[in-house]
N, C-alpha and C positions, 0 to 999 in steps of 0.2 A: 466796923471793921475789918472783921477778917473779911468780904464780904468786898471791900474795897480797895485792901493789900490782893488779895486773888485778879480781880479784874487792872490791877495795874501791873503785877507779873503776866497776865493776858498779853495786854498792850503791847511792852515791852519785849516779848518774845514773837509776837504780828511783829511788831519795828525789824526785828534782827536777821528775821527769815524774807524779808523785803527789801528789791531795790527801794533804796534814797530816791526821793522827790528832787529834782531841779532846785538852786537855792528858789530863784527868780520863779513864779507865775509866770504865767502863758499869757498875756494879753495879745486878742483877736489880731490889734494891727501887728506885731513880732513874729506869730503865727503863720500871719501874709509873709511876710517878710523871708524868714525861715524856710519857706516854702522855695519862693523864690527862688533863691540862693543855691537850696538842694539841686535847683535844675539849674544854675549856673552852671561857669568855672569856677564859681569861688572857695575856697579852701579853707577844710574846716566849716562849713558855713553853720553850723550850731554855735552859740555864744557857749564859753562856759559857763557863768551863772545856772543856763539853764540843761548843761545836761546831767542824766542820771546818771546816779554814782549810787552802781554795784560793786561787793565785793565775792569773792572767790566761793563762797559759802552762802552766798546768795542768789547762785546760779537755780534755776528749779531744776529738778532733774526728775521723769517720769519716773525710772525705777533704779534707783539710789545703790541698790546693791550691785550695779550691773558694772560699779568704777571696782570690782575686787574680783572681776571673770576676766578672762582670758582674752574678751575685744577690749579693743582701744577704738573708743568714739569721739573722733577731730572734724573740728568745720575747717575745711581749708579756705579762705578766704580773697580776695583778689585787690586788695588796696588805691586809691589815690593818693594816700599821705603821702605829701613828701618827704618826710619825719615818721617814722616807721618808732619811734622811743617817744613820739604823741599819736600814738593811730587813732584818729576822728573823721579818717576821711572815706566817702563811698566806698562801697563791696557791692560792683555791677556784675559780678562770678563773685558765686560760692556756692560751695558745692560739700556735705557731706561723706567721710570717710572710715569706713567700716573693714578696722582693719583684725583679723583673726593670728594671733601671735604666735598661737602653737599651731596650725594647719596654715597658714601663709595666706587665707578666704582673706578676699579682695574687695571690696563694695562700696559706688561711687553712687553719690544719690545728687543731683544736679536738680539746686531750686531755684523757681522761676525769680529774680531783682525785682520783681512788681508786684510781685505777693503781697499782702497787706497784712500786717502785724498794728497788735491793739500796743502800747507804752504804757506805764503808768505815766499820768501828769500831763498823758499833751492833752490837746483838743480832740483829735481827726487821726485814724490811720497811717500808720508811716508804710512807703510800698521798704521791704525786705533791704534793700540797697541802700536805702537809706538810714537803717537802726545806727551801722555802726559812728555816726556821724552823733548822735544822741549820747551816745554812753558805753562808747569803743565795743571792743571783741564780748568781751565777756555778757556784754548787753545781749547780741547778735546769737550768743548762745542761749540765752537765759531766753529768748524768744523765740528764736528756732522752737525752742523743747516745750513750752507751753501752748505753742500752735498747732503741732505736731505727734504729742507726747511724745516726742525723744528723751536719749538723757549723753546727747553730747557735752562734756567736762573739757574735753582739751580744742585750742584753739591754734591755727597755724596763719598768718597774715604778713602777704606780702607785696611788695609794691612789683607794681609790673615791670617796670623798669629794670627790678632787679634778678631779672630770667634772663639777660645778655650774657651776663658775665657764664653762670650755669652753665646754661648751653653751650657755652662756647668752649667751657671745659671739656665737655663731655665731647666734642667735634660733631655737634649740632643736632639734628633732629629729624625724621623723617614724619614730614604729613601730608596729604590728600589732599590738592587747592582745587577745587572747582572756579570755572572759568571765571567766575562772576567774583570770585574772593581772587586767583591768580589777576585778572583783570585791574582787580582796587591794588594790588601789590606790588604791578609791573612788572614779574615772572610770571614761565608757563604755568598752564594746568597739569593735574594729576600729583604721584608724588613727588614732593623735592625735597633734598634734605635741607632745611633750611637753617641759618646763622642765629646764635643768640636774637641777633639785632632784628633781623627776618619772622623770628618769631613774635617777639614787643608787636611788633608790626601786626603780622596776624592775633592776636591778642585783643587791638586795639579797632581791631575792625568790628567789635561786639557795637559799637556805637550805630554798624549798621545793621549785621548777623545778630545771633544769638553766643552773646558773649559770655554766657555759663556754659554753652557745648563746646567752646575753641577754647576755654580754660580747661575742660574734661578732655579733649581728647591732644592738645601739648600737654600733660600732664600723666595720659595712658603711654603715650612717645616718650616724655624724658622715664618713666619706668620701662618702658621695653626697651631702648637704649641702654640701660643702664644692665639689665637682665639678659639681653643677648649678648654682653660684650663678657658675660662673664665674671666683674669686676669687685672682687672686697673692695676694692680701692675706690669703687665709686661712691661707695653709701659713706665715702670718711670722707671724700670730694664734698658731695652732697651737702653731708653735717657742719663741715668747715664755711664752707659757702652761705650756707645757707644762715646760719647765726651771724651773719654781718649782717644781712638783711632784714631779719622776718621780726615779728611783735608776735613773742608765743609762748605760753602761757606750760608747754613741754620741758621735762627736764630733762638733760643730757639721757642721763640711761634710757628713759621714754624714746627719745630722738634713736637713739642708736639700737633700743629693741625695735623700732618701726621703721628703719635701713635694715635692718639686718636680716630681719621676717621677710623681708622686700626681695635682698640677694638668698636667701636661702629657697627659693622656687625656683625652678628649673626654666620656666617660663611666666609670662606675664600675661601669656591669649585668654586665662581663664580670669581676668578682670570682669566684675557683671557693673553696670553700669545701668540706670533709672533717670528721666527726668519725669520729674513732680507739675503736674499740670494744674494752672490756677485759671481760670475766667477771662474774662476781660475786664472783669472790675476789680481784679488780684485776688479774688476770693478761692480759696479751695476748698470742693463740696468730700460728702463723708466718702465717694465710692474714690477718687483722687486719695484721702486721705487713708482709705485702708488699703488700699494700692500698694499704696508709700510705706507702709508698712508690713504687710506682708512682704515686700521687697528685702529690706533689710529684717527683718527678724523670721520670717515666714523661711518655706521649701531655701531662698537659696540665701538666706545673710538671719537663720535664724542663732539663737542661742545654742 
């Protein structure tokens, strides 16, 4: 009897720690249809009955104690969801931001959108840009942490079209365009001050080029603009504007800490950035994984 009770307790514990599988199991036909929908323009291509439900306390963390440190680990997600209150869109650009709230040290890790991850209940691997469709941003955090051995417990997802209003509030941002990018956008090459609408156009070039790189470049340009203007008010504008446009599990205090940690810095040129590389099949080898961890936790981004 005691053994039976013990086994039940263990099973219950495991159930509470693991993401809940979808209500409806995948059939081969349903999986094939969903895979086709994911690469199309269909909004929210994964039906609710097959989404993976995951609670905040179920997100895997490689080092749970890091939540109590001076480092903030945030996933920045570019989503194509038309309604950020029901955020199950594709996330073709995804970065991990690591910020030291005491020193202002700021690190950006770009993740390849085609990187493959394993999701509970899915019959095949899923590209990182589609994970959000299967369970939302919390599932993205869980998948990234499990795949890379990280402890990212916060996310901020925004529809790319929402950047326009925020950037216009700052009076535009300076971006250096290649000849190819400039021709596609219909403006001149070299350094250009892009309006919000042009910046969104720049982001949407991801269909032709590397969208994660464009997302990172635009984010860095926005941070440089805020810092160079020396505007404490810019942080308040950013907070006020973003709160109406994003899906996030950051608290208001954490958003304020994040913004003012950036504002306290005299310059933003110290941003360190790195792109994780995956092979043609979307897999990350041990050397690339170690380089990623060295960047975030080693000499540059160490604890």
